[in-house]
C-alpha positions as CSV (number, residue, x, y, z in Angstrom):
1,M,3.5,-41.8,28.0
2,L,1.7,-41.5,24.6
3,R,3.1,-42.6,21.6
4,Q,2.3,-41.6,17.9
5,G,-0.2,-43.9,16.3
6,F,1.2,-45.4,12.4
7,G,0.4,-47.5,10.0
8,T,-2.8,-49.6,11.0
9,K,-1.9,-50.3,14.5
10,A,-3.6,-47.7,16.5
11,D,-4.1,-45.2,13.5
12,V,-5.6,-42.0,12.8
13,S,-6.2,-40.2,9.2
14,T,-9.0,-38.3,7.0
15,S,-9.5,-39.0,3.5
16,T,-9.1,-35.0,2.4
17,P,-5.9,-33.7,3.7
18,F,-6.9,-30.6,1.5
19,I,-10.1,-29.2,1.2
20,A,-11.2,-26.3,-1.4
21,V,-14.7,-24.6,-1.3
22,D,-15.8,-21.4,-2.0
23,A,-17.6,-19.1,0.9
24,G,-20.9,-19.9,2.1
25,N,-20.5,-23.7,1.7
26,S,-20.4,-26.3,4.4
27,P,-17.4,-28.1,3.4
28,E,-17.5,-31.8,5.7
29,L,-13.8,-32.3,7.6
30,L,-12.8,-35.7,8.1
31,C,-10.9,-38.1,10.8
32,S,-11.2,-41.5,12.0
33,Y,-8.8,-44.0,13.6
34,T,-8.2,-47.9,14.1
35,N,-9.7,-49.8,17.0
36,D,-6.6,-50.0,18.6
37,F,-8.4,-46.9,21.0
38,G,-11.0,-48.6,22.0
39,P,-14.8,-47.1,22.6
40,N,-13.8,-44.4,24.7
41,A,-11.4,-42.2,22.6
42,R,-10.6,-38.6,23.5
43,I,-11.0,-37.0,20.2
44,E,-9.7,-33.3,20.1
45,W,-10.0,-30.7,16.8
46,K,-7.9,-28.0,17.0
47,F,-7.6,-25.1,14.4
48,S,-4.0,-22.9,13.8
49,K,-3.9,-19.6,11.6
50,E,-0.5,-17.6,11.1
51,G,1.3,-19.0,14.7
52,F,-2.3,-18.9,16.6
53,E,-4.1,-22.1,18.2
54,S,-7.1,-22.3,19.2
55,F,-9.5,-25.6,20.2
56,V,-12.9,-26.1,18.0
57,Y,-14.2,-29.1,20.0
58,V,-12.4,-30.5,23.1
59,D,-14.4,-32.2,26.0
60,G,-17.3,-33.6,24.4
61,K,-18.5,-30.4,22.9
62,L,-17.8,-27.4,20.7
63,T,-16.4,-24.5,22.1
64,D,-18.0,-21.1,22.5
65,A,-16.3,-19.4,18.7
66,Y,-18.1,-22.6,17.2
67,A,-21.7,-23.5,19.0
68,N,-22.9,-21.6,16.3
69,R,-20.9,-22.0,13.8
70,A,-19.7,-25.9,13.5
71,E,-21.3,-28.9,13.8
72,F,-19.0,-31.9,15.5
73,F,-20.8,-35.7,14.2
74,N,-19.4,-39.1,14.7
75,T,-15.6,-38.4,14.8
76,G,-15.6,-35.5,11.4
77,L,-16.4,-31.4,12.0
78,R,-19.1,-29.6,9.5
79,L,-18.1,-25.9,9.2
80,K,-21.1,-23.7,8.5
81,N,-21.2,-21.0,5.7
82,V,-17.0,-20.8,6.0
83,T,-15.5,-17.3,4.9
84,P,-12.0,-17.0,4.1
85,K,-11.3,-16.4,8.0
86,D,-11.8,-20.4,8.4
87,N,-8.7,-20.6,6.0
88,G,-6.2,-22.3,8.4
89,T,-5.4,-25.8,9.2
90,Y,-7.2,-28.5,11.0
91,T,-6.0,-31.5,13.6
92,C,-8.1,-33.9,14.4
93,E,-6.1,-35.2,17.5
94,V,-7.5,-39.1,19.5
95,S,-5.9,-40.6,22.1
96,K,-6.5,-43.7,24.4
97,I,-5.6,-42.8,28.2
98,S,-5.7,-46.5,29.7
99,D,-2.9,-48.4,29.5
100,P,-1.7,-49.2,26.6
101,Q,-1.5,-44.8,26.0
102,L,-2.0,-44.2,22.6
103,F,-2.3,-41.1,20.6
104,G,-2.4,-39.9,16.3
105,K,-3.9,-37.1,14.5
106,A,-4.6,-36.3,11.0
107,I,-4.3,-32.5,9.7
108,I,-6.1,-31.0,7.2
109,N,-5.4,-27.6,5.3
110,L,-8.6,-26.0,3.7
111,L,-8.9,-23.2,1.9
112,V,-11.8,-20.9,1.3
113,R,-12.1,-19.3,-2.0
114,V,-13.3,-16.3,-2.8
115,A,-14.4,-14.4,-6.2
116,P,-11.9,-11.2,-6.9
117,S,-14.0,-7.9,-6.5
118,V,-13.6,-5.0,-9.3
119,P,-10.1,-3.9,-8.8
120,T,-9.3,-0.3,-8.1
121,I,-7.0,1.1,-10.8
122,Q,-4.8,4.4,-10.6
123,V,-3.5,6.2,-13.1
124,P,-1.4,9.8,-13.0
125,T,-3.9,11.6,-15.5
126,S,-0.6,13.9,-17.2
127,V,3.0,13.1,-16.3
128,T,5.7,14.4,-18.5
129,T,8.4,13.1,-21.1
130,G,11.1,11.5,-19.4
131,S,9.2,11.2,-16.0
132,K,8.3,7.8,-13.9
133,A,5.0,7.1,-14.0
134,E,3.8,4.2,-12.1
135,L,0.1,3.2,-12.2
136,R,-2.1,0.5,-9.7
137,C,-4.2,-2.3,-9.9
138,M,-5.5,-3.6,-6.4
139,E,-7.9,-5.6,-5.5
140,T,-8.3,-7.5,-1.7
141,E,-10.9,-9.8,-1.5
142,G,-10.2,-12.2,-4.1
143,N,-9.0,-15.8,-2.2
144,P,-6.5,-17.1,-3.4
145,P,-5.0,-13.6,-4.2
146,S,-5.8,-12.3,-7.2
147,T,-3.4,-11.5,-10.3
148,F,-3.6,-8.6,-12.9
149,K,-3.3,-8.0,-16.2
150,W,-3.4,-4.6,-18.2
151,Y,-4.9,-3.3,-20.9
152,K,-4.0,-0.3,-23.3
153,G,-6.5,0.9,-25.5
154,K,-8.5,-3.0,-24.7
155,I,-5.4,-4.5,-26.2
156,L,-3.6,-6.5,-23.6
157,M,0.0,-5.7,-22.8
158,P,2.5,-8.5,-22.5
159,E,4.9,-8.6,-19.5
160,N,7.6,-8.3,-21.8
161,P,6.6,-5.9,-24.2
162,K,9.2,-7.0,-26.7
163,S,7.2,-10.1,-26.9
164,S,4.4,-8.6,-28.7
165,Q,4.8,-6.1,-31.8
166,T,2.5,-4.0,-30.5
167,F,4.3,-3.1,-27.4
168,Q,7.2,-3.9,-28.9
169,N,9.5,-0.2,-28.5
170,A,7.0,0.5,-25.5
171,S,9.5,0.3,-21.8
172,Y,7.9,-1.0,-18.9
173,I,7.9,-3.2,-16.5
174,L,4.9,-5.5,-15.3
175,D,4.1,-7.1,-11.8
176,A,1.2,-9.4,-12.8
177,N,1.3,-10.2,-8.6
178,A,1.3,-7.2,-7.6
179,G,-0.6,-5.4,-10.2
180,T,2.0,-2.6,-11.1
181,L,2.8,-1.2,-14.2
182,T,6.1,1.1,-14.6
183,F,7.6,3.0,-16.6
184,N,10.4,4.3,-15.8
185,S,10.9,6.9,-18.9
186,V,7.4,7.7,-19.9
187,S,8.1,8.8,-23.5
188,K,4.4,10.5,-25.7
189,D,3.6,6.7,-27.2
190,D,2.8,6.0,-23.5
191,A,0.1,8.3,-23.5
192,G,-3.7,6.5,-23.1
193,E,-6.1,4.7,-21.9
194,Y,-5.4,2.1,-19.6
195,Q,-7.8,-0.9,-17.5
196,C,-6.7,-3.9,-15.7
197,S,-8.9,-7.0,-14.0
198,A,-7.8,-9.0,-12.0
199,S,-8.3,-12.9,-11.5
200,N,-8.1,-16.5,-9.5
201,G,-9.8,-19.1,-10.9
202,I,-13.0,-18.4,-8.9
203,G,-15.6,-17.0,-11.2
204,A,-15.9,-14.4,-14.0
205,E,-12.3,-12.0,-14.2
206,Q,-12.9,-8.6,-13.4
207,F,-12.8,-5.3,-14.7
208,S,-12.0,-1.5,-13.8
209,S,-12.9,1.2,-14.6
210,V,-11.0,3.0,-17.6
211,V,-8.5,6.2,-17.0
212,S,-6.2,7.8,-19.4
213,M,-2.8,8.9,-19.2
214,E,-1.9,12.3,-20.8
215,V,2.6,12.7,-21.8
216,N,3.3,16.3,-22.1
217,D,6.9,17.5,-23.2
218,V,8.3,20.1,-20.6
219,N,8.1,23.6,-21.2
220,V,11.4,24.8,-21.6
221,G,9.9,28.6,-22.4
222,G,7.7,28.5,-19.5
223,I,10.8,27.4,-17.7
224,V,13.0,30.4,-19.2
225,A,10.3,33.0,-19.1
226,A,9.6,31.9,-14.8
227,V,12.9,32.5,-14.6
228,I,13.0,36.0,-16.1
229,V,10.7,36.8,-13.9
230,V,12.8,35.8,-10.8
231,I,15.6,37.5,-12.5
232,L,13.6,41.0,-13.2
233,I,12.3,41.2,-9.4
234,L,15.6,40.6,-7.8
235,A,16.7,43.4,-10.0
236,L,13.5,45.7,-9.0
237,I,15.0,45.1,-5.2
238,G,18.2,45.7,-6.0
239,V,17.7,49.4,-7.1
240,G,14.7,50.2,-4.2
241,V,18.1,49.2,-1.9
242,W,20.5,51.3,-3.9
243,F,18.0,54.4,-4.4
244,L,17.5,53.7,-0.6
245,W,20.8,54.1,0.7
246,R,21.3,56.6,-1.9
247,R,18.9,59.4,0.0
248,G,20.7,57.8,3.5
249,S,17.6,55.9,5.0
250,F,20.5,53.4,5.8
251,K,22.7,56.3,8.1
252,R,23.2,56.0,11.8
253,D,23.0,59.3,13.4
254,S,26.0,57.6,16.2
255,S,25.8,60.8,18.2
256,S,24.1,60.2,21.4
257,G,24.7,64.4,22.9
258,K,23.4,67.3,22.4
259,K,23.8,68.9,19.0
260,V,25.0,72.5,18.6
261,I,23.6,74.5,15.4
262,Y,25.9,77.7,14.2
263,S,24.2,80.4,11.9
264,Q,25.5,81.9,9.1
265,P,27.6,85.1,10.1
266,S,25.9,87.6,8.6
267,E,28.2,90.4,6.3
268,T,27.4,95.0,7.6
269,R,28.4,96.6,4.9
270,S,30.5,98.5,7.0
271,D,33.2,95.5,7.7
272,R,33.8,92.5,5.3
273,N,35.3,90.8,7.8
274,F,33.0,87.9,8.9
275,Q,32.3,87.0,12.5
276,Q,29.9,85.3,14.7
277,T,26.7,86.6,15.4
278,S,24.5,83.7,17.7
279,S,24.8,80.4,18.5
280,F,22.6,78.2,20.3
281,L,22.3,75.0,21.8
282,V,19.5,72.5,20.6
């Protein structure tokens, strides 16, 4: 049975348990082991990220996925022109198959740093007083992930507005990690020019464009006028319906048979009594 190496005997170790490099560099992942493993020790390199694991070096050669992206030297591994896709955990495993069987491993975490790009800003250009407004700042290329700052009129907005004399009367929620600036109830004082920035400690702080937000009062006069127009339209419809009803447009003839039409009886000079002179069917 293979056994884990420990102490100075049958030990596998690394002098670089954590490596942080900028994108495009070629870091060296070092691995060493004690003489107990002998001259024919079996060496394997594995890469794992987000629950997935794959071989980098196995059976004395690089795998196809790393054939042109890495070099194996002595017992170490050199990665070429790394990108954020190379972020993850690399494990050097050393084993001795012959008796006494031995096994040991060393773990190296690699962080490929990338400076942030120019962030994208989303600001509503016009909002009404009392409404909710959410401003967004987005940047996804930086590694580690960027944190965000907000500026109004080129003045840095603190996360706690009460801590600043400039913004002590403002009411907002600033999330530096998510890049959001939220006003739950916008006031006229919140109108102005906004800008955001992204930074992660790599390279320079990146700034977005400047976007203006206008805050308008609720148009009470317009709402009243709209209500009046609706009432007038409904009144005109009602008058029209009443007029058509008066003309009998909505009466239906319930008789399905023939109608008998009688003519007005004529009066003769000689006889003043009325008598029916004619009738006919229609």
